[in-house]
Every structure is written in structure tokens, then in C-alpha cells.
N, C-alpha and C positions, 0 to 999 in steps of 0.2 A: 393526815394533813393533805389538803387539796393543793395541787400544783397547777401552774398554768404554762402551757407551751404547745409544742407541735407533736402530733401523733403520726408516725410514719410507718406504713406497712409495705414491705417489698415482697411481691408475690410472683412465683413462677407462672408463666402463661403456657398452656398447652401440655402440661405435664401428664394429665390423665390420658389424653389421646396418645401422647408419646408412649406411655406404658402399654396401651392396648396393641401397639404396633411393634413392640420391642420385647426381646427376651429380658427377663428380670436379672440375669446373671450379672450384667454390668450396670444396670440402671441405678442401683444403690450407690456404686462408686461414682457415677456421673453426678448424681444429686449431691453427694458429699463434696465433690470438686467445686460445684457451684456454691454450696454453702461456705466453703473455705474462702473462695474469692470474695464473697460479700462480707463475711465476718472480718476479713483483713482490712476492709474499708470503713467499718463502723467504729469510728473513733470520736472522741469528744470534739464538738458538743453533742454528737449523736450518742445516745445511750441505749445499748441493747437490753431489751426486756426478756424475750424468749422466742422459741420457735412456735409457730402456729401452723401445723401441717407443713406444706411446702412454702410457707411464708415466714418472714422475720418481722417481729414487732419491735419498733424502736420509738423512743420518745426523746424530745429535745427541749429541755427546760428553756423557757423564754429568756431568762436572764443570761443564758449562756450563748446567745446568738448575737454577735456584734452588729450584723446587718443581714437583711433578707437574701442578698445575693449569695452569701456563704452557704445558706441552706440549699439553694438551687444547685450550687456547685457540688455540694455533698451528694445530692441525688444523681447528678451527672457522672460523678466519679464512680458511684455504685453501679450505674448502668454500664459504663465503659469497662469496669472490672468484669462484669458478667459477659459483655460482648466479646472481650478479649479472651476469656476462658472458653466461650463457645467456639470462637474462631480457632483456638489452639486445638480443641477436641476434634474439630472437623478436619484440620490439617493432618491429624494423626491417623494415617491410613493402615497402621499395623494390625488393627482389629476390624474384621468385616461383619461383626454382629449387627443386628438391626438397631440395638440401643445406641451403639457408637455412631452408626450412620444416620440416625434420626435426630441427633442433637440439634440440627439446624431448624427443627420445628419448634424448639423452645424459645421463649422470650421472657421479658420481665416487665411487670407493671408496678406502679407505686400508687398508694393512696396517701395524700397529705391533708391533714385536718389540723385545726388549731382550736384549743379550748381548755377545759379543766379536766384533770384526772387525779386519781389517788393511786399511790403505790402501796402494795401489800405483798408480803412474803408468805407464800402458801406452799408447804411441802418443799422448802428450799428453793422455790422458784419465785421470781419477782413478777407479780401480776399487775397490770394496769386496770383500773376500774373506773366506771363512771359513764354517764350518758354519751359524752363525746367519744369515748372509746368504742361504745356500741355503734355510734353513727359511722365511725371510720370503717369498722368491720362490715357493716351493711353494704358499704360501697364497693366491697370486693366483687360483688355481683352487680354489674352495671351495664349500661348500654353504650359505653364510649366507642367501642369498635364498631358496633352496628350503626351508630349515628355518624361517626367521623371517618371510619375506615382505618383508623390508627390502631396498630396492634401493640406497640411498646410505648407506654406513656406514663406520665405522672398525672393522676386525677386530683386536682387541687380544689378543695371546697372554697366557697366564698369567704368563710372565716379565715382560712389559711392565706388566701390571696390578699385579703386586707392586711393581715399581720405582716406579710413579707414586704409590703410597701414598695412594690415595683409596678405601678399601674401601666407604664409604657410597655413593659414586657408582656404583661398578661392581656393587654387590650388587643393585641394582634393574634390571639389564640382562640380556637373554637370553644364555644360554651354550650351547655345544654342543661336540662333539668333531669335529675334522677328522682323519680317518684317513690314515695314510701308511705304506706298506709299507717305505719307505726310512728314514724318520726317526722312526717311531713315532707314536702318536696325539698330537695337539696340542689342548689345551684352549684355547678362545677365547671372548671376550666380544664381543657385537655392539652397537655404539653407533650408533643411528639418527641420521643427520645432517639429514634433512628438517625435523624440528622446530626445529633450530638456525637454519635459514634463515627459517622462519616467525616465530620469536621476534625475529630481527634486523629483520625488516620491520615487525613490529607494535609493538615497544617504542618508547615515546615518548621523543623526544630532550629532555633537560633540560640546558641549558648556561648558562654565564655569559659573555655577550658582552663583548668588550673595550670597547664603547661604552656599556654600561649603567652606572648608578651603582654604584660599588664601595665597599666598607667601608674599604679602604686600598689602597695601590699594589700591583700584582701582584708576587709573588715569582718571579723568573726565574733559572734556572740552566742551564748547559751541561754535559752529562755526556758523557764520552768513551766511551760504550757505546751499542750499538744500542737501538732503542725497546723491544724485548721485554724486555731486561735492565733498562732504565731503569724500565719498568712494574713490575717486581718490587721495585725499590728504593723506589718511591713509593707502592705499594699494599700490600705484604706487611708485616704487623705486625712480624715479626722484624727487618726492615730499618728500618721507621719508628721503632722504639724506639731506633735507633742515631743518628738524625739529627734527628728532631723535638724541639723544645725546649718547656719549660713543662709537661711531663707526667711524672708518676711512673710511669705504666704505660699500656699500650694492649692491649686484648683485643677479640675478635670474638664476636658471637653472630648467630643468624639465618642460619647457613650452610645451603645447599641441597644436600643429599646430600654434605656435606663440603666444598662449594665456596663461595667468596666470590662474590657477585653482587648484583643488584638485590634490595633488601630486607634485606641483611645490615647489621648495625649495629656500628660501631666505638665502643668504650667507652674514653674517655680520662680517666684519673683525675688530679686535681690536689688532693692531700691528701684531704679528705672530699668534694670536689666531683667529680662525674662528668659529662662532656660526652658526649652521644650523637650520633654522626654516622651518619645512615642513607644508604646508597647508593641513589640514585634513578635513576642512569643509569650503565651499566657497559659500556664499549666497549674491550675489551682492546687495549693498545698504542697507543690513540688518546687516550682521555680517560676520567675517572671524575668523576661529580658527586655530592657529598654534600649532604644537607639536615641542617644542624646546629641542634639545639634551643637556643634562648636564653630568658632570663627573659621574663615577661609574655606568653607564648604566641607569641613571635616566632621566626622561623627565618632562617638564613643559608644561601644556596646557595654551595657552594665547588666549583670545578671545577679539576681537575689535568689539564692538556692537554700531550700529548707530540707534538713535531714532529721528524721525522728531519732531521738536518743534512747538507749535502753531503759533509762529511768522514767520515760514518759514525757520528757521535755523535747525541745527542738533546737538543733544547732543551725544557726543562720550564718551564711557566708555570702558577702557581697564582693563580687569581682568586677573590675573595670578593665576592659581591654585597652591597649594603647590606641590613641587616636588614629583614624584612617581617613584618607582623602583620595580623590581621583588622581591627583598628581603627586609625584614624589616631593616636589617643592612644598606644596601645601601640607603634606603629611609631616615633613621635617619641621616646618615652621610651627605647626600646632603642637607638636611634641615638645619643642623648645619652650613655647609659651606655657605649656602645662608644667614643665619643670620649675618655672619661675613661681608658679602658684602652688606647687606641691606641698610646701610646708604648711600653708594655711589650710589647705584641703585635708591634710593628714590630721591636723589638730581638730578640725570640725568632725572628722570621722571618729576620732577617739571619743570626743564628747558625745557624739551621736550614739555610739555603742553603749556608753554608760547610761544615757537617758533611756535607750530602748530596754536595757536590762532592768532599770528601775521601773519603767512602765509595766513590763510584764510581771515583775515581782509584786508591784502594787495592786495588780488586778486579782492576784491569788487570794482566795478567801472572801472576796466581796459577795459572791453568790454561792450558796450551798451546792455542792456537786452531788449528783445522783450516782450511785454505785452501779456500774453495768453488770449484767449477768456474766458469770465466769463459766465458760464452756470448755470442757475437755474434748479430746478426740473421741472418747467414748460417748459423750453427749451428742456430738454431731452424727456419729454412726447410729445412735439410737433414734435420733430425730428422723434420719433418712429412712431407716427401717420402718418406722411408724407410718411414714407417708406411703411406702409400698404396701403395707398391711391394709391400709384404708382404701387403696386404689381398686 
């Protein structure tokens, strides 16, 4: 049966040159380390198909993607996992072999295409088949770096760009044509991933610790969906309006090239009153922290934290720090005001928890889920050894 969705390939850059300059003794272990880091981040809605040399083939069923930004954030997480692993290997100076010292030459690129594909199990492995799968693989050899100078990137086809529905984001990125005598010219957009890692390292962490003074007890819920989907339910306005209580409506401003992120502001209307929740820390699939404006110049930090559960679901914890203001008088007054409203807020939070759990449970089973490839430690070692044998 044909499926429609995204075809994603994550491919190591510079691995052949890396091998020619390195001893093979540690090269396989290094490759396995990178594979482990990437495999740990391939979670629903991303579905692992199999290894393809030093690349990983993933597909993302269209029905499983709540919005296009989530797909970009999944790619960004994969790249940051790779970059963090490379950084850790470079910091480990206990080994002086060329393989360990040359890991800095490696990088990662992605091919993202959208179209139709078929799933077929061959020899116990799940294979993607179809013209769009071939088109994605042809793009592994491309002119992106020669044309743009960008070494770590996501090469996004015109079909994938249209499906993601973020024109403001893509309009600022370089584009070019990849010629193909077989498939015809393919228009692509090049998304530079090096700045993504730089921002990840530089952005200040803003959290609400479980041990600091809280405005009220945390709201906790267990959702039967993986963290990427739970992230959409708790951060996407269209879902928030279905479970959050006490608001007449929620809207967003301060988008960055059409994307929600640090600096974006959530406007929650309660009759004539509008509460502004500014995003001050945005860590997709892990947590988001808001700074909520209160009277008398006070603010409240609210953190929504997601923790994967052993059963494949997600534990959601929403913590609100006690109000803070520049003066002790304003702080005391705001905290006294909050106590007067605490009963109503607690009731709304209880109802919100119930509505969120119903929302997540109601989404289960609406779209058929593809079964990911199940890889053992032996499978990863075999894949790494096969790459060395072909080099």
C-alpha cells in the first residue's frame, strides 16, 4: 500500500576522507558512537527504516506530523545530538590515534523530500520503495556545498518545502537546482545547520526547579504519546485552545520567520484582560519556559517539562515559580493577590489536566502507525563494520 509523507536521510559527511587519514582500530567504534547518538533521537513521528551505508533512512507518515515546525525541530535535534557527540569525542584526549583526533573533520547532512512510498519487508528489513525514494537518494550526491559553501545542511526539495508550510522560514534560505538526466531538474533549498548548534550552546537556560518556591502545586499528566507529539499538544496554540481552561482564546505574535521560539509571545484573552506569556527558553521535546507578566511589574516563570516514560508515553509537568518583582513590596503584593485567586486557578488546572489527557488519548489510533526498525547492538556494529569494508 502506498503511503504519503516525508523521506529523510541523515548522512555522515567526510567519512571516506576521515578513514583514509585514520587508523581503522577506533574508526568503527567512533561510527557506532555516532549511530547511537542519532538512533536515540529517531522517535515518533520519525520512523527508522534501516541503515544505508553511513546513512540512516527515515520516513515520516504525513498524518503523524501535527505541523511542519515539528519536523524541522526533529532535524535540528538530530544535528545537535551529532554535534554534541563530536564535541565530546574531541574533548576526550585520552587517545592520540588519528581516528580519534580526526573526528572534527566529520559532519552531517540531511536530505528531506516529500511524496509517496511503499513499505516492504525484505529479509527481515523494512525497505522503502518508489520513485520519490529514488529521488531522495539521488540527492545524496549534490552541489549544495560547492554552490553555497555550507557543509552541514538539510537539503529540502520543493515538494518537502511546500508540505512543511513555512514559507517565511524558507524564503530567506539559499536555493539552487540539482540537475538529473534521469529524474529531471530538482529545485532544492539549503538550510545551514551549523548556526543551530551555535544557538543551542549559547542560549541561556531558564527553568523552574522542583525545589524552588512555587506559586501552586505542579500540574502533572501522563500522555500515551511520544514526546514529540506531546510537545505539539502542550505548545501549539491550536491544541492548547482545546485543553487549557480559563481562556476565551490564545494567539501568537513575535514569530521568527514563521516559527515559534524564544521571544515569541502567547496572548491569552480572558474577556477584556489579555495575559502575555513570553517564551524565554525553547528546547523542543524537552521543555519550554514562559515569562508571564503580572500586575505591579511582577512576572511568573512557568516551565512545561516533558519526560519520556518507559512505556513510550510522556510525563508532562507544569511548574509555576512564585511571582517575582523588582521591589519587595511589589513581590509581596503580587503573591498575596495570587493567593486570593489560587482556588480558581487550581480548579482550572485540574480541568486542564483532564482535558489534555483526553485530547492525547483521543488522538491515538486515528492514523495508522508505522512500525520502526528494531536494531540491536549487534545490528549497529554490523552496519558500522560494513561501512569500513566498503571504504
